Residue, then its C-alpha position, 0 to 999 in steps of 0.5 A: m484726319v488725312a482728309v482734314r490735312v489735305g483740307f489745309g493743304d493750301l495754308l500749311g503747304e510742306r509742313t508737318p505733314y503728319a500732325f494729325n495722324f498723332v491724333a488718328v492715332v490717339l482717337a482710334t486707340v482710345v475708341a477701339g483698342w491698340r489694334a485700331g490704333l495700329v490700323a490707323l497709323i500705317i493708313s494715315q501714314l501711308l495715305i499722306w506719304y501718297v496725298v501731301v508729301p513731295e512728289r504729292w500722288s505718287v510713292g516717290f520722294e525727292s529728298s532723304e529729308i523726307i524719308f526721314g521725317f516719315i521714320v521719325a513721325t512713324v516710329s513717334e506715333g509707334m511709340i505713342l500706340l505702346i505706351m497707350g498700348l501697355y496702359q490699357r492694358e494695366i486698366d484691364k487687367g485692373l478692371a478684371e481683378r476688380e470685377r474678380r473681387v466684385a464676384l467673390m465678395d457676392h458669392a461670400l455675401n450669397e453664402i452668408d444669406h444662405r447660411t443666415r436663413n438656414n440658421h432661421q430655419t433651424v431656429l424655427a424647427l427646433i422651436h416648433l418641434q418643442a411646441q410640438r412636445a409640450t403638454s401645456e397649452g399656454v407653453k405651445e401658445a408662446l413657443q407660437q408667438v416667439a417662432e412668428r417673431i422670429q420669422a418676422i426678423a427672419h423675413a425682415t432679412e431676407k429684404l437687405a442688401l442682396r435683394s436692394g441693391d446695397l446692404e443698409t435700405v429695405r424696401l417697406d413696401d415689398h417687405l409688410c406685404g410678404l410679412c402680411e402674406q406669410i401670417e395669412r397663410g400660417l394663421s387666417h381663416q379660410n374667409v378672414q383675409i389680409k391685404c395690404d397697401i403700402d407706399e414705395i417707401t425705402t428705409t433702414a433695416d433699424q426701423a424695417i425690423p422694428i416695424a416689422i414686428i408691430v405689423n407682426e404683433l398687430v396683425t397676428n392678435a387682430l386674427k387671433h381675437a378679432f373674429d372670434g364667432r366670425d366667418t367672414g373678415h379682413v384685415v387691412v394694413t395701410g402705409r403713407l408717407n407725407g413727411m412721416l409714416k402714417l401706418r395703420v392695421a385695422d379690422n372689422g372684426v368684434g372689437m376689444t370689449p373688456g373680456r377679448q382686450p390684451r392684458r396691457g402686461g402681455l409680451g405682445t402690448k410691450l412690444v409694440d409698445s416697447f418699439a413704438k418708443q424706439l421709432g419715436a412712433r405715436h400709437e393711437t388704439v380706437s376700437s367699437e364693436s365694428g372693428t379696432t384701428h391701430d394707428l402709428v406715426i412715425p417719423n424720421v423714415a428714410 
């Protein structure tokens, strides 16, 4: 700013020698804080006094008006610096308080998330314990199915806010593929693989949970019934988003022969039909001796 003022020397002469110094103080304070503004104030005032104010290129002065103008300009710049410094301090205090509250909220959400996971694990442990004590195989199987459905819901919960940056959305591809990995570890035979290939899709928690339960039911049912008498096989879960989500669960098992086809009144079938209806999805099943394919077309996937 001093260089600019010197450059206007022929045009302005001795008038308003300190005008650009106000700009220098403001810019330095905004960019680097009040200390930089103070340095700019001192250096620019002294330089202007030396190279612009008469006598030029000297520390002397021709009249008392010059020293009075210097004092007024310096005090004015100092007041501007003080006001901006106080304003910046209040902003810094506000930012610090905001960061403190955000950190507190993040800690609270993490604590809630941790307790929720613990609650899920406690419920699952109680169900498994009850299943071990049950004498009826039917009761054991029913309790195991309940545990699997709770695990599917718990897995969806873990993919919420604290994982994806907000409290409303879930990465459906990560969620469903993670769910398939859990099912494979828990139920799959040694030579039966679960493959998951889903487009990168983000959806709401309200949609992710019923989709997860449907996939859980279809994959679990395939593992339990599709490979009777076979040592190898695979279940493939695919998802493609093209206006609508086209979700497919297919296996290369023995197919749903009359002896193996699930009862229409079974809880698993009712859950699939109920959640498909809730999602407004179209569910089609094709089965033969070379395997079974479930296709779901789900509209309005966010």
